[in-house]
C-alpha positions as CSV (number, residue, x, y, z in Angstrom):
1,M,0.0,0.0,0.0
2,P,1.2,3.6,-0.5
3,G,3.6,4.8,2.1
4,D,4.4,1.3,3.3
5,L,8.0,0.5,4.3
6,D,10.1,-2.6,4.4
7,S,9.8,-4.2,7.8
8,A,13.6,-3.7,8.4
9,D,12.9,0.1,8.5
10,L,10.3,-0.1,11.3
11,R,10.7,0.1,15.0
12,I,8.7,-2.4,17.1
13,Y,7.4,-1.3,20.5
14,E,5.6,-3.6,23.0
15,F,2.9,-2.1,25.3
16,N,-0.8,-2.4,26.1
17,G,-0.5,-6.2,25.5
18,L,0.4,-5.6,21.9
19,R,3.3,-5.0,19.5
20,L,3.3,-1.8,17.4
21,A,5.5,-1.5,14.2
22,T,6.1,2.1,13.2
23,D,8.4,4.5,11.3
24,L,8.1,6.9,14.3
25,S,10.5,6.9,17.2
26,F,9.1,7.0,20.7
27,D,10.8,7.9,24.0
28,N,8.7,6.2,26.6
29,L,7.6,3.0,24.9
30,V,9.5,-0.2,25.3
31,P,11.3,-1.5,22.1
32,T,11.2,-5.2,21.4
33,P,13.2,-7.4,18.9
34,S,10.1,-9.4,18.0
35,P,9.2,-9.1,14.3
36,N,5.5,-9.8,14.8
37,A,3.3,-6.7,15.2
38,S,-0.4,-6.6,15.7
39,I,-0.7,-2.9,14.6
40,T,1.4,-1.0,12.0
41,L,1.6,2.8,12.2
42,L,3.0,4.6,9.1
43,A,3.2,8.0,7.5
44,R,1.0,8.7,4.5
45,S,1.4,11.5,1.9
46,L,-1.5,10.5,-0.3
47,P,-5.1,11.8,0.5
48,F,-7.0,10.1,3.2
49,P,-10.4,8.5,2.4
50,D,-13.8,10.1,3.1
51,P,-14.0,10.3,6.9
52,G,-17.6,9.4,7.2
53,I,-19.9,10.7,9.9
54,I,-18.6,12.9,12.8
55,L,-18.8,11.1,16.1
56,R,-17.3,13.7,18.3
57,E,-16.0,17.3,17.9
58,F,-14.5,19.8,20.3
59,V,-14.4,23.6,19.7
60,E,-12.1,26.1,21.3
61,I,-14.5,28.5,23.2
62,Q,-12.4,31.6,22.7
63,T,-11.8,31.3,18.9
64,G,-14.7,29.1,17.8
65,S,-12.2,26.9,16.0
66,V,-12.5,23.1,15.9
67,F,-9.4,21.5,17.5
68,F,-10.5,17.8,17.7
69,R,-12.6,15.6,15.5
70,L,-13.4,11.9,15.5
71,S,-15.1,10.4,12.5
72,E,-16.0,6.9,11.3
73,G,-16.9,5.6,7.9
74,A,-16.7,2.4,5.8
75,Q,-12.9,2.5,5.7
76,G,-12.4,3.0,9.4
77,I,-11.9,5.8,12.0
78,Q,-10.2,9.1,11.5
79,Y,-8.8,10.9,14.6
80,W,-7.8,14.6,14.0
81,N,-6.1,16.9,16.5
82,S,-5.2,20.3,15.2
83,S,-1.8,20.5,17.0
84,V,-0.8,16.9,16.3
85,G,-2.2,15.8,13.0
86,L,-4.6,13.3,11.3
87,F,-4.7,9.5,12.0
88,W,-6.6,7.1,9.8
89,I,-7.3,3.7,11.5
90,E,-8.3,1.2,8.9
91,A,-11.5,-0.7,9.5
92,T,-9.7,-3.9,10.4
93,G,-7.8,-2.1,13.2
94,D,-4.4,-3.6,12.2
95,R,-3.0,-0.6,10.2
96,V,-2.9,3.1,11.0
97,W,-1.8,6.0,8.8
98,Y,-0.8,9.4,9.9
99,N,-0.1,12.9,8.6
100,L,1.5,15.0,11.3
101,A,0.8,18.7,11.8
102,D,3.8,21.1,11.3
103,G,5.7,21.4,14.5
104,A,3.8,18.7,16.3
105,D,5.3,18.0,19.7
106,R,7.0,14.5,20.0
107,G,5.5,13.9,23.4
108,D,2.1,14.9,22.2
109,I,2.4,12.5,19.3
110,E,3.4,9.6,21.5
111,H,0.6,10.2,24.0
112,L,-2.2,10.4,21.4
113,V,-0.9,7.3,19.6
114,A,-0.4,5.2,22.8
115,S,-3.7,6.2,24.3
116,H,-6.5,7.2,21.9
117,V,-5.3,6.0,18.5
118,I,-4.3,2.5,19.6
119,S,-7.4,2.2,21.7
120,F,-9.7,2.8,18.7
121,A,-7.6,0.3,16.7
122,L,-8.1,-2.3,19.4
123,Q,-11.8,-1.7,19.4
124,L,-11.9,-2.2,15.6
125,Q,-10.1,-5.5,16.2
126,G,-12.9,-6.6,18.5
127,R,-11.3,-5.7,21.8
128,V,-13.5,-4.3,24.6
129,L,-12.2,-1.4,26.7
130,L,-13.6,0.1,29.9
131,H,-13.2,3.7,30.9
132,A,-11.6,2.8,34.2
133,S,-8.4,2.5,36.2
134,S,-7.2,-0.9,37.7
135,V,-4.9,-2.3,40.2
136,A,-4.0,-5.8,41.5
137,I,-5.0,-6.9,45.0
138,D,-3.9,-10.4,46.2
139,G,-3.5,-11.6,42.6
140,K,-6.9,-10.3,41.5
141,A,-7.6,-7.3,39.2
142,V,-9.9,-4.6,40.6
143,A,-11.2,-1.8,38.4
144,F,-12.6,1.6,39.3
145,S,-15.0,3.2,36.8
146,A,-16.5,6.7,36.9
147,P,-16.9,9.8,34.8
148,S,-13.8,12.0,34.3
149,G,-12.8,14.0,37.3
150,T,-14.1,11.7,40.0
151,G,-10.8,10.2,41.2
152,K,-10.1,7.1,39.2
153,S,-6.5,8.0,38.5
154,T,-5.9,9.4,42.0
155,I,-7.2,6.1,43.5
156,A,-4.9,4.1,41.2
157,A,-1.9,6.3,42.2
158,A,-2.8,6.0,45.9
159,F,-2.8,2.2,45.6
160,G,0.5,2.3,43.8
161,R,2.0,4.6,46.5
162,R,1.2,1.8,49.0
163,G,3.0,-0.8,46.9
164,F,0.2,-2.4,44.9
165,E,0.6,-3.3,41.3
166,V,-0.9,-0.7,39.0
167,L,-2.4,-2.3,35.9
168,S,-3.8,0.7,34.0
169,D,-5.1,4.3,34.2
170,D,-8.2,5.5,32.3
171,I,-8.5,2.5,30.0
172,V,-8.9,-1.1,31.0
173,P,-8.9,-3.8,28.3
174,I,-11.1,-6.8,29.1
175,Y,-11.4,-10.2,27.4
176,Q,-12.9,-13.6,27.8
177,L,-10.8,-16.7,28.7
178,E,-13.0,-19.7,29.1
179,N,-15.7,-18.5,31.5
180,E,-13.8,-15.8,33.2
181,V,-13.0,-12.1,32.4
182,F,-9.3,-11.0,32.3
183,T,-7.3,-7.9,31.9
184,N,-3.7,-7.0,31.3
185,S,-1.6,-3.9,31.9
186,Y,-2.4,-1.0,29.6
187,L,-1.0,2.5,29.6
188,Q,2.4,2.7,31.3
189,S,1.7,5.9,33.3
190,I,-0.8,7.5,35.6
191,R,-2.1,11.0,34.7
192,L,-2.9,13.4,37.6
193,W,-3.7,17.0,38.2
194,D,-1.3,19.0,40.3
195,D,-3.5,19.1,43.4
196,S,-3.7,15.3,43.3
197,I,0.0,15.0,43.0
198,S,0.5,17.4,46.0
199,A,-2.0,15.5,48.1
200,L,-0.1,12.3,47.5
201,G,3.1,13.9,48.8
202,E,4.8,14.6,45.5
203,D,6.1,17.8,43.8
204,P,4.2,18.3,40.6
205,R,7.2,20.1,39.0
206,E,9.1,16.8,39.1
207,H,6.8,15.2,36.6
208,D,6.3,15.9,32.9
209,L,3.1,17.2,31.4
210,V,0.9,14.6,29.6
211,L,0.5,17.0,26.7
212,S,2.2,20.3,26.0
213,N,-1.1,22.2,26.2
214,F,-2.7,20.2,29.0
215,E,-2.1,20.5,32.7
216,K,-2.3,16.9,33.8
217,R,1.1,15.3,34.5
218,R,2.5,11.9,33.9
219,F,3.7,9.3,36.4
220,N,5.5,6.3,34.9
221,A,4.0,3.3,36.8
222,G,6.7,1.2,38.4
223,S,9.3,3.9,38.6
224,R,8.3,5.4,41.9
225,W,5.0,3.9,43.2
226,G,4.0,0.2,43.0
227,S,5.1,-1.7,39.9
228,L,3.9,-2.3,36.4
229,V,3.1,-5.9,35.5
230,A,3.0,-7.7,32.2
231,N,0.9,-10.8,33.0
232,A,-2.9,-11.1,32.8
233,Y,-5.2,-11.0,35.8
234,R,-8.7,-12.2,36.3
235,I,-11.0,-9.3,37.1
236,H,-12.5,-9.9,40.5
237,S,-14.5,-6.7,41.0
238,I,-15.6,-3.5,39.2
239,Y,-16.3,-0.6,41.5
240,L,-18.6,2.1,40.2
241,L,-17.4,5.2,42.0
242,R,-20.1,7.4,43.5
243,P,-18.4,10.1,45.6
244,A,-20.2,12.6,47.5
245,P,-19.0,16.2,47.7
246,A,-16.7,16.8,50.7
247,A,-19.3,19.0,52.4
248,E,-22.0,16.3,52.1
249,G,-19.6,13.5,52.8
250,T,-18.5,14.7,56.2
251,G,-19.1,12.1,58.8
252,F,-20.1,9.1,56.7
253,E,-18.0,6.0,56.0
254,V,-17.1,4.2,52.8
255,S,-19.9,1.9,51.8
256,F,-20.5,-0.7,49.0
257,E,-23.7,-1.9,47.4
258,D,-24.1,-4.6,44.7
259,V,-25.5,-3.4,41.4
260,R,-28.8,-5.1,40.8
261,D,-29.0,-7.6,38.0
262,T,-31.5,-5.5,36.1
263,K,-29.2,-2.5,36.1
264,R,-25.8,-4.2,35.7
265,V,-25.7,-4.4,31.9
266,I,-26.8,-0.7,31.6
267,E,-24.2,0.4,34.2
268,L,-21.4,-1.6,32.6
269,M,-22.3,-0.3,29.1
270,G,-21.9,3.2,30.5
271,C,-18.4,2.2,31.6
272,M,-17.2,1.6,28.0
273,Y,-14.3,3.6,26.7
274,M,-15.7,6.4,24.5
275,R,-19.2,4.9,24.9
276,S,-20.9,7.7,23.1
277,T,-18.9,6.9,19.9
278,L,-19.5,3.1,19.9
279,R,-21.3,1.9,16.8
280,G,-21.2,-1.0,14.4
281,S,-18.8,-3.8,15.1
282,R,-17.3,-1.9,18.1
283,A,-20.6,-1.8,19.9
284,A,-21.4,-5.4,18.9
285,S,-18.2,-6.6,20.6
286,A,-19.1,-4.8,23.8
287,F,-22.6,-6.3,23.8
288,R,-21.3,-9.8,23.2
289,L,-19.0,-9.7,26.2
290,L,-21.3,-7.9,28.7
291,P,-23.4,-11.0,29.6
292,L,-20.3,-12.8,30.8
293,V,-19.0,-9.8,32.6
294,T,-22.3,-9.5,34.5
295,Q,-22.1,-13.1,35.5
296,A,-18.4,-13.5,36.3
297,V,-17.4,-10.2,37.7
298,R,-18.7,-8.7,40.9
299,T,-20.0,-5.1,40.2
300,R,-20.5,-2.8,43.2
301,Y,-21.2,0.9,43.8
302,A,-18.6,2.5,46.1
303,R,-19.8,5.5,48.0
304,Y,-17.3,7.7,49.8
305,P,-16.5,11.4,50.5
306,L,-14.9,13.1,47.6
307,S,-11.8,14.4,49.4
308,Y,-8.1,13.5,49.4
309,D,-8.3,12.7,53.1
310,S,-10.7,9.9,52.4
311,A,-8.4,8.1,49.9
312,D,-6.8,5.9,52.5
313,R,-10.2,4.9,54.0
314,L,-11.4,4.0,50.6
315,I,-8.3,1.9,49.9
316,D,-8.6,0.0,53.2
317,A,-12.3,-0.6,52.6
318,V,-11.7,-2.0,49.1
319,I,-8.9,-4.3,50.3
320,A,-11.1,-5.7,53.0
321,D,-14.1,-6.0,50.6
322,V,-12.0,-7.9,48.1
323,S,-10.5,-10.2,50.7
324,E,-13.8,-11.0,52.3
325,S,-15.5,-12.1,49.0
């Protein structure tokens, strides 16, 4: 195909339970000598195909200019970021083409590829991804799912700070093995706001920004807190976080409640990564796996005060809840 390179010209990186072959060079991904890649990422100078329908679009409030657009058509998904460039993920999910914006920041390119672009490729390959963070407790994977800004990443970082294995932040891949549901490590960093970093006893200035124009910072899991693991874990529990504002949460303890059978599928569908954009084969893959998840994985609401002071109480309560079940 146009723009393809000989395999000898490509670099192979291993992360997210896959191998990526690309003509780009990345600083924070782990190179591997293995010649077998599940996704290929290559530059493309020829025009991209028709993008199809727009699934999501963000506009800069001050200027009214679009800076992000996600589209999907018969030939796959197109992911465009004004400061990084355009990525076309073929419908099979095994090949990605890119055309970078002039002056695109290397760190921004790596972040978008390793998180969003590869995640959409995996969905097109039939993989199911939760919008969640996850850690390992006594050999079992435990996931925490909630809308953005409710503490998923902070909870994962707090577990890691206490020596637990951090599996993923923000995106949790799930798959079936016999009659169980498993996950593996995904992104190799935890992304936190400065106030979360300070509350965990760290200096935000010691950690790089996730994106050059975004204020969250990157922690490389395994370098300072906890450890990053390569093996798969059976998912024991998914906690749906339901924090109360600090003022309302004063005086009450952490509590858990099983999600009723009638609501479990609906709640878990709401936990899917980029759920509002799921359509076609990507939505079908999620619906096929959900019945097994509802049967094999304990799903519970976790209610707790939304404050940094409550993090240790939540962690202790989760550890006890997992150990007792």
